[in-house]
N, CA, C and O atoms as CSV, one atom per row, in Angstrom:
chain,resi,resn,atom,element,x,y,z
A,1,MET,N,N,113.011,158.157,-20.182
A,1,MET,CA,C,114.073,157.303,-19.676
A,1,MET,C,C,114.211,157.510,-18.171
A,1,MET,O,O,114.203,158.649,-17.704
A,2,LEU,N,N,114.338,156.418,-17.398
A,2,LEU,CA,C,114.459,156.513,-15.949
A,2,LEU,C,C,115.869,156.915,-15.549
A,2,LEU,O,O,116.854,156.460,-16.132
A,3,SER,N,N,115.945,157.760,-14.560
A,3,SER,CA,C,117.244,158.210,-14.061
A,3,SER,C,C,117.935,157.097,-13.276
A,3,SER,O,O,117.273,156.341,-12.565
A,4,GLU,N,N,119.231,156.992,-13.394
A,4,GLU,CA,C,120.024,156.025,-12.640
A,4,GLU,C,C,120.643,156.662,-11.404
A,4,GLU,O,O,121.434,156.023,-10.710
A,5,ARG,N,N,120.295,157.906,-11.120
A,5,ARG,CA,C,120.883,158.605,-9.973
A,5,ARG,C,C,119.798,158.932,-8.950
A,5,ARG,O,O,118.615,159.019,-9.280
A,6,GLY,N,N,120.229,159.110,-7.699
A,6,GLY,CA,C,119.326,159.575,-6.666
A,6,GLY,C,C,118.545,158.506,-5.931
A,6,GLY,O,O,117.696,158.837,-5.103
A,7,ARG,N,N,118.799,157.255,-6.199
A,7,ARG,CA,C,118.055,156.186,-5.522
A,7,ARG,C,C,118.654,155.823,-4.171
A,7,ARG,O,O,117.935,155.377,-3.277
A,8,GLY,N,N,119.926,156.004,-4.015
A,8,GLY,CA,C,120.610,155.593,-2.775
A,8,GLY,C,C,120.088,156.292,-1.540
A,8,GLY,O,O,119.938,155.654,-0.498
A,9,TRP,N,N,119.809,157.566,-1.621
A,9,TRP,CA,C,119.333,158.323,-0.468
A,9,TRP,C,C,117.976,157.781,0.000
A,9,TRP,O,O,117.753,157.660,1.205
A,10,ASN,N,N,117.079,157.458,-0.915
A,10,ASN,CA,C,115.790,156.887,-0.546
A,10,ASN,C,C,115.958,155.531,0.136
A,10,ASN,O,O,115.248,155.234,1.096
A,11,ILE,N,N,116.872,154.718,-0.337
A,11,ILE,CA,C,117.126,153.412,0.268
A,11,ILE,C,C,117.661,153.580,1.683
A,11,ILE,O,O,117.201,152.905,2.603
A,12,VAL,N,N,118.625,154.470,1.865
A,12,VAL,CA,C,119.201,154.716,3.188
A,12,VAL,C,C,118.118,155.195,4.154
A,12,VAL,O,O,118.044,154.710,5.283
A,13,ARG,N,N,117.303,156.112,3.739
A,13,ARG,CA,C,116.264,156.659,4.617
A,13,ARG,C,C,115.241,155.598,5.012
A,13,ARG,O,O,114.726,155.631,6.129
A,14,ARG,N,N,114.939,154.668,4.128
A,14,ARG,CA,C,113.963,153.620,4.455
A,14,ARG,C,C,114.543,152.552,5.376
A,14,ARG,O,O,113.828,152.015,6.222
A,15,LEU,N,N,115.829,152.238,5.223
A,15,LEU,CA,C,116.435,151.184,6.024
A,15,LEU,C,C,116.936,151.655,7.383
A,15,LEU,O,O,116.959,150.878,8.337
A,16,ALA,N,N,117.334,152.907,7.478
A,16,ALA,CA,C,117.960,153.410,8.698
A,16,ALA,C,C,116.931,153.940,9.683
A,16,ALA,O,O,115.921,154.532,9.302
A,17,SER,N,N,117.216,153.713,10.958
A,17,SER,CA,C,116.368,154.285,12.003
A,17,SER,C,C,116.818,155.704,12.331
A,17,SER,O,O,116.063,156.480,12.917
A,18,ARG,N,N,118.044,156.041,11.953
A,18,ARG,CA,C,118.584,157.382,12.195
A,18,ARG,C,C,119.618,157.703,11.120
A,18,ARG,O,O,120.434,156.854,10.760
A,19,VAL,N,N,119.580,158.924,10.613
A,19,VAL,CA,C,120.537,159.366,9.596
A,19,VAL,C,C,121.015,160.758,9.966
A,19,VAL,O,O,120.206,161.640,10.253
A,20,ASP,N,N,122.332,160.959,9.959
A,20,ASP,CA,C,122.940,162.271,10.187
A,20,ASP,C,C,123.818,162.603,8.995
A,20,ASP,O,O,124.520,161.736,8.475
A,21,THR,N,N,123.782,163.836,8.568
A,21,THR,CA,C,124.657,164.287,7.487
A,21,THR,C,C,125.409,165.528,7.937
A,21,THR,O,O,124.912,166.314,8.744
A,22,SER,N,N,126.606,165.692,7.410
A,22,SER,CA,C,127.396,166.898,7.676
A,22,SER,C,C,128.312,167.153,6.488
A,22,SER,O,O,128.582,166.256,5.689
A,23,SER,N,N,128.776,168.371,6.387
A,23,SER,CA,C,129.705,168.735,5.312
A,23,SER,C,C,131.111,168.289,5.678
A,23,SER,O,O,131.520,168.373,6.836
A,24,SER,N,N,131.830,167.823,4.700
A,24,SER,CA,C,133.211,167.419,4.896
A,24,SER,C,C,134.117,168.625,4.686
A,24,SER,O,O,133.855,169.433,3.795
A,25,PRO,N,N,135.188,168.773,5.490
A,25,PRO,CA,C,136.078,169.933,5.338
A,25,PRO,C,C,136.696,170.047,3.942
A,25,PRO,O,O,136.951,171.155,3.471
A,26,GLY,N,N,136.934,168.929,3.287
A,26,GLY,CA,C,137.538,168.941,1.960
A,26,GLY,C,C,136.511,169.020,0.840
A,26,GLY,O,O,136.852,168.870,-0.333
A,27,GLY,N,N,135.266,169.253,1.200
A,27,GLY,CA,C,134.189,169.239,0.208
A,27,GLY,C,C,133.457,167.920,0.256
A,27,GLY,O,O,134.006,166.914,0.706
A,28,GLY,N,N,132.273,167.917,-0.185
A,28,GLY,CA,C,131.479,166.698,-0.168
A,28,GLY,C,C,130.633,166.601,1.083
A,28,GLY,O,O,130.403,167.597,1.768
A,29,LYS,N,N,130.172,165.398,1.379
A,29,LYS,CA,C,129.241,165.182,2.476
A,29,LYS,C,C,129.596,163.898,3.206
A,29,LYS,O,O,130.057,162.933,2.596
A,30,VAL,N,N,129.376,163.893,4.523
A,30,VAL,CA,C,129.537,162.697,5.341
A,30,VAL,C,C,128.145,162.265,5.773
A,30,VAL,O,O,127.373,163.075,6.287
A,31,VAL,N,N,127.821,160.996,5.567
A,31,VAL,CA,C,126.520,160.459,5.947
A,31,VAL,C,C,126.745,159.335,6.935
A,31,VAL,O,O,127.529,158.420,6.679
A,32,ARG,N,N,126.053,159.403,8.071
A,32,ARG,CA,C,126.100,158.340,9.072
A,32,ARG,C,C,124.686,157.802,9.215
A,32,ARG,O,O,123.751,158.561,9.467
A,33,ALA,N,N,124.528,156.490,9.054
A,33,ALA,CA,C,123.212,155.863,9.149
A,33,ALA,C,C,123.245,154.765,10.194
A,33,ALA,O,O,124.190,153.978,10.256
A,34,GLU,N,N,122.212,154.720,11.009
A,34,GLU,CA,C,122.084,153.683,12.031
A,34,GLU,C,C,121.047,152.675,11.549
A,34,GLU,O,O,119.883,153.008,11.328
A,35,VAL,N,N,121.505,151.433,11.391
A,35,VAL,CA,C,120.640,150.361,10.905
A,35,VAL,C,C,120.678,149.235,11.929
A,35,VAL,O,O,121.755,148.778,12.311
A,36,ALA,N,N,119.518,148.791,12.371
A,36,ALA,CA,C,119.452,147.712,13.355
A,36,ALA,C,C,119.866,146.395,12.709
A,36,ALA,O,O,119.423,146.058,11.611
A,37,ALA,N,N,120.718,145.662,13.407
A,37,ALA,CA,C,121.142,144.341,12.925
A,37,ALA,C,C,120.149,143.307,13.424
A,37,ALA,O,O,119.662,143.422,14.549
A,38,PRO,N,N,119.834,142.300,12.620
A,38,PRO,CA,C,118.910,141.267,13.089
A,38,PRO,C,C,119.524,140.479,14.243
A,38,PRO,O,O,120.736,140.268,14.282
A,39,LEU,N,N,118.691,140.048,15.172
A,39,LEU,CA,C,119.173,139.242,16.287
A,39,LEU,C,C,119.514,137.848,15.789
A,39,LEU,O,O,118.825,137.313,14.920
A,40,PRO,N,N,120.582,137.249,16.337
A,40,PRO,CA,C,120.920,135.888,15.908
A,40,PRO,C,C,119.841,134.910,16.367
A,40,PRO,O,O,119.198,135.111,17.398
A,41,ARG,N,N,119.658,133.863,15.593
A,41,ARG,CA,C,118.687,132.831,15.967
A,41,ARG,C,C,119.213,132.056,17.167
A,41,ARG,O,O,120.411,131.786,17.250
A,42,PRO,N,N,118.333,131.693,18.098
A,42,PRO,CA,C,118.805,130.891,19.241
A,42,PRO,C,C,119.228,129.500,18.781
A,42,PRO,O,O,118.641,128.940,17.855
A,43,VAL,N,N,120.226,128.959,19.419
A,43,VAL,CA,C,120.713,127.625,19.097
A,43,VAL,C,C,119.852,126.617,19.843
A,43,VAL,O,O,119.725,126.676,21.066
A,44,ARG,N,N,119.270,125.702,19.102
A,44,ARG,CA,C,118.423,124.684,19.723
A,44,ARG,C,C,119.280,123.492,20.124
A,44,ARG,O,O,120.114,123.017,19.353
A,45,ALA,N,N,119.059,123.023,21.340
A,45,ALA,CA,C,119.808,121.862,21.832
A,45,ALA,C,C,119.305,120.605,21.127
A,45,ALA,O,O,118.124,120.491,20.799
A,46,ARG,N,N,120.207,119.678,20.903
A,46,ARG,CA,C,119.817,118.397,20.309
A,46,ARG,C,C,119.070,117.562,21.340
A,46,ARG,O,O,119.379,117.576,22.532
A,47,ARG,N,N,118.093,116.848,20.845
A,47,ARG,CA,C,117.360,115.957,21.737
A,47,ARG,C,C,118.160,114.675,21.921
A,47,ARG,O,O,118.631,114.097,20.942
A,48,PRO,N,N,118.321,114.217,23.174
A,48,PRO,CA,C,119.142,113.015,23.412
A,48,PRO,C,C,118.597,111.751,22.752
A,48,PRO,O,O,119.366,110.822,22.503
A,49,ASP,N,N,117.291,111.683,22.460
A,49,ASP,CA,C,116.728,110.476,21.853
A,49,ASP,C,C,116.979,110.406,20.343
A,49,ASP,O,O,116.565,109.441,19.701
A,50,ARG,N,N,117.636,111.390,19.775
A,50,ARG,CA,C,117.901,111.396,18.331
A,50,ARG,C,C,119.404,111.245,18.057
A,50,ARG,O,O,119.991,112.053,17.338
A,51,GLN,N,N,120.002,110.236,18.616
A,51,GLN,CA,C,121.416,110.015,18.401
A,51,GLN,C,C,121.638,109.196,17.141
A,51,GLN,O,O,120.844,108.320,16.800
A,52,VAL,N,N,122.730,109.499,16.458
A,52,VAL,CA,C,123.085,108.777,15.238
A,52,VAL,C,C,123.918,107.564,15.631
A,52,VAL,O,O,124.929,107.694,16.322
A,53,VAL,N,N,123.492,106.392,15.190
A,53,VAL,CA,C,124.211,105.162,15.472
A,53,VAL,C,C,124.926,104.745,14.194
A,53,VAL,O,O,124.316,104.655,13.129
A,54,GLY,N,N,126.226,104.492,14.313
A,54,GLY,CA,C,126.939,104.183,13.088
A,54,GLY,C,C,127.819,103.073,13.119
A,54,GLY,O,O,128.453,102.760,12.111
């Protein structure tokens, strides 16, 4: 049977360009991951010869 645990860390490591972990004072762990956001697509100007006549 396949385990349902432990997959998240592999996903984070593959997607992130940088990962930092530290212990939390109350117990547990803090994970900070840096993931690059995709650049927005440039907006293309409308061509003046394609006007809608109505």
